[in-house]
N, C-alpha and C positions, 0 to 999 in steps of 0.2 A: 426418729432418725431416718426412717425410710423416705420421708418426704423432704427433709432438709437438703437443700442444694441438689435435689433430684432432677430439676429441669422439668420437662414436659411430663405430665402424668395422664394416664388414661384409666378409665373406670369401667368396670363391667359388673352386671348384676343379673341374677336369675333365681327363680323359684320353680322347682319341678317336683312332681310326685310320680310314683309308679315304681315298676320293678327295678329298672336301672337308673334311678333318680340321681345318683351321684355323677355318673358319666354324662347323663343328659344335662344336668345342671352346670357342670364345668364347661361343657361345649357351648351351651347357650350363653353363659356368662362371657365366654371369649368371643362370641359372635353377637354380643349385645349391641343395640343401636347406640348406646352411650360411647362405644369405642370408635364410632365414625369410620368403620371399615379399617381401623388400625390393627396392626399385628403386635403381639407382645414379644415377638422374637427380638432378642437383644436387650431386653429390660435388665437392669442390674439389680433392682429390688422389686419384690412383689409382696404386698400386704393382702392377705386373704382372710375373710371372716366367713365361717360356716355356721349356720344356725339351723336348728331343728327343734321340734317339740320334745319335751321330756317323756320318758317312759317308753312305750311301745314303738314310737316313731323316731326315737333318738338316733342321731348319726352314729354309725358303727365304725370301728377301726378299719374294716375292709373298705367301707365307702371313703374314708379319709385317705387310704392308700390309693384308691382309684383316682381321686381328685388330685392328689399330690403328684402321682406319676404322669397323668395327662398334662398337668400344668408345667412340669419340668420338661416334658417332651416338646411342648409348644414354645416355651420361653428359652430353653437352653440350660445346659448343666451348670453354668457359672453364675446363675441367678440366685441371689439370696432370697429365700421365701420365708416370710413370717406368717405363721398360721394362728388364727384366733378362733375359738369356738364358743358358742353361746346357745342359750335356750330361748325360743320364742314360741310359746304355746299357741299363738294365733296361726302358726303355719300348718297345724294339723299333721297330715302325713307328708307334707312337702319338706324339701330341704332347700335352704336359701344360701346363696353364695354371693358375696360382694368382694370384688378385688380391685386393687389399685396398683398399677405398674408404673414405675419411674426409672430414671437413670438411663435413658436412651441416648445413644451417640447420635447427635444431630447438630446441625448448624442453626443458630438463631437467625431468622431472616431479618431481624431488626438490628442485629449487632453491626457495628461499624467495622469494615475490613481493616485489618492491621497492615499498615504500609510496610512494604519490604524495603529495608535499608541496604543499599549496596555500598560496600566499602569503596572509598575513593582510591583511585590508583595512586601509588606512591610515585613521586617525581623521580625520574631517572637521573642518576649522578653521572657526571662526565668528568673524567680525569685527563688532564693534559700534561704531558711531560715537557718541561722547558729545556730547550736545547741551546745551541750556540746561535748567535745572531746570523741570519741569512739562511739557516737550515729549517726555518719554520714551515716551509712548504712540504717538507718530508714528514712532518709530524701528523699523526691521525688522532682524532678524538674517539675514544672507545668507551662504551658504557660499562660501568662496574656493577657487578651483582651485589645485591644487598648483603652486607657482611654482618655476622653475629658479633655483638660486643659483650664483653664480660665486665662485671663490676667486682672489685675486691672488697670484701666486707671484713671488718674486724671480727675477731673471735667473739662468740656469744658469751657474755659474762655469766649467764645462767646455765651454761653447759656444764656437765660434770667435769671436775678437775681432779687430777691426781694430787694427793697431798702427803706430806711426810708425817707419819703418826708416831714418831719416836718420842719417848717421854724422858 
């Protein structure tokens, strides 16, 4: 559901080891060459996968909080983030992050522009008052403002009705 109708998607990936591996990994993933210098600010959805080895080098809850906080700081508070976690014993002491961001507000450069339809001006009505023969030169044609018309509709047969309930 993150990818469906999400529009443009950008991808970031990083694998980092060391003391502050969570912070370094999320920063590196957001500066990944795969992003093509794009920014995740304004993404509506982010799918992030965090991998680590089982046991001693497993991703901790503190590291998860560091990653999530930094991601929200960069993307914005209104971004829906879906986090997935997994084990990859080939990482050793590294932590691996892969993220996909979608739902950016953008204009498609290949989309055809929607033509703007301007309403046609309504023709002006002119009312002339007929007078006595020979006095036509005194008459003036004056435009009349559009008047609102009302239609009278019969009562609705399905509307509630009062009825006599005497037996």
